[in-house]
Each structure stands twice: as structure tokens, then as C-alpha cells.
C-alpha positions in Angstrom: 88.9 182.2 22.6 87.8 185.1 25.2 89.4 184.4 28.8 89.1 186.0 32.2 91.7 188.1 33.8 92.5 187.7 37.8 94.3 190.3 39.6 95.3 188.8 43.2 98.3 190.3 44.2 98.0 187.3 47.2 100.4 184.4 45.8 98.2 181.7 48.0 94.6 183.5 47.0 96.0 183.4 43.1 96.8 179.9 43.6 94.0 179.1 45.1 91.8 180.7 42.4 93.9 178.5 39.3 92.7 175.6 40.8 88.8 175.8 40.4 87.7 174.4 37.0 86.4 177.8 35.3 84.5 177.8 31.9 86.5 179.7 30.6 90.6 180.4 30.0 92.1 182.4 32.6 95.4 184.6 32.5 96.9 185.4 36.0 98.1 188.8 36.8 99.5 190.0 40.3 100.3 193.3 39.9 97.7 196.3 37.9 100.6 197.0 35.6 100.4 193.2 34.9 97.1 193.4 34.1 97.1 196.2 32.0 100.0 194.4 29.9 97.2 191.1 29.4 94.2 193.6 28.5 96.4 194.9 25.8 97.7 191.8 24.7 95.5 188.7 25.6 91.7 188.5 24.4 90.3 189.5 27.5 86.4 188.9 28.0 85.6 189.3 32.2 88.0 190.0 34.7 87.8 189.1 38.5 90.1 191.7 40.4 91.3 191.8 43.5 90.0 195.2 45.6 92.7 195.7 47.7 96.6 195.5 45.9 100.0 196.2 47.3 100.4 198.9 45.7 97.1 200.1 44.6 93.2 199.0 44.6 91.3 196.9 41.6 89.6 200.1 41.5 92.2 201.5 39.3 92.7 199.1 36.9 88.5 199.8 36.6 89.2 203.6 35.8 92.1 202.2 33.5 89.7 199.8 31.7 86.9 203.1 31.5 89.0 204.7 29.3 90.2 202.0 26.8 87.8 199.2 26.9 84.7 200.6 28.5 82.9 197.4 28.0 85.3 195.3 29.4 84.7 197.6 32.7 81.2 196.7 32.5 82.6 193.2 33.0 84.7 193.4 36.3 83.6 191.8 39.2 85.8 193.0 42.3 86.2 190.3 45.4 87.7 191.6 49.0 88.5 190.6 52.4 87.8 194.0 53.4 87.7 197.4 52.0 89.3 199.8 54.7 90.2 202.5 52.8 87.4 205.3 53.2 88.1 206.2 49.4 88.3 203.2 47.5 84.9 202.1 49.9 82.9 204.9 48.5 84.2 204.4 44.9 82.9 200.6 44.9 79.5 201.4 46.0 79.6 204.2 43.3 80.4 201.1 41.1 77.4 199.3 39.3 79.8 195.9 39.4 79.5 193.4 41.8 82.1 192.3 44.8 82.1 189.3 45.7 83.8 189.0 50.0 86.5 186.4 51.2 85.6 184.0 51.7 84.7 183.2 48.1 81.7 181.4 47.1 82.8 179.8 43.8 78.9 179.4 42.3 78.9 183.0 43.3 81.8 184.2 41.4 80.8 182.5 38.6 77.0 184.1 38.3 78.7 187.9 38.9 81.0 187.0 35.9 77.9 186.4 33.5 79.9 183.3 33.2 77.0 180.5 34.5 75.6 180.0 30.9 79.3 178.9 29.6 79.3 176.4 32.9 75.7 174.5 32.3 77.1 174.4 28.4 79.9 171.8 29.5 
């Protein structure tokens, strides 16, 4: 079964996202390294990633995916409460991936991930 990987370093936000009813199975990661391991060992088809991580950035995962699983990089959605690093802000603006802003609108996340059809089928 194709899974959604959620990369979020904030425990409270990660738990809030896990409480949602997702139309696919969910795998969570709190670090870039854990997310990379999930991609290598799980059937990941979608990625929802925080932009500002400690340490690193969600765009780092995107760059890593481009070289390994470009189709997964294309299915990546970023979430943010604000981007304060000018380099990351420019990088996000250059990517075609959707960005959802906190506070989250769950239907918008589902739509951005391309999971709307799966919700209707449930």
C-alpha cells in the first residue's frame, strides 16, 4: 500500500497531523535522516514536509529525492508557518511543489497532495 510520509520536527504538530483521518497509511519522521530511511524502506508515494526543520530544511529532502526518486519529489507538498531564510524562500519559489501555510486547512493539504480522489472513494 502506498504511504504518505510526514516530515515534521515539532512533536506537537506531528501528533496533531497524526490525529487526522488520512486516506492512505501514514509514516512519520522527525528528522531528514529518518525521512530518507523511510523513503528507502517503505512504499512512500506522497510526502508532506515542514520547510523549517532543526536541523535542515524540507527542501533538502526534496533535493535528495530528485536524485533518487524524482516522481516522489514531484509528489511532495511543503508546509510552513513562515520561511525566514532567504535562500530557502527563493528555493521554494523556484519549485513547482505546493506550499500550505499554518494554521493548516486539512482539505487543502489533501487536495495539494492529490489525495482528494482517495477521500471520495472511502
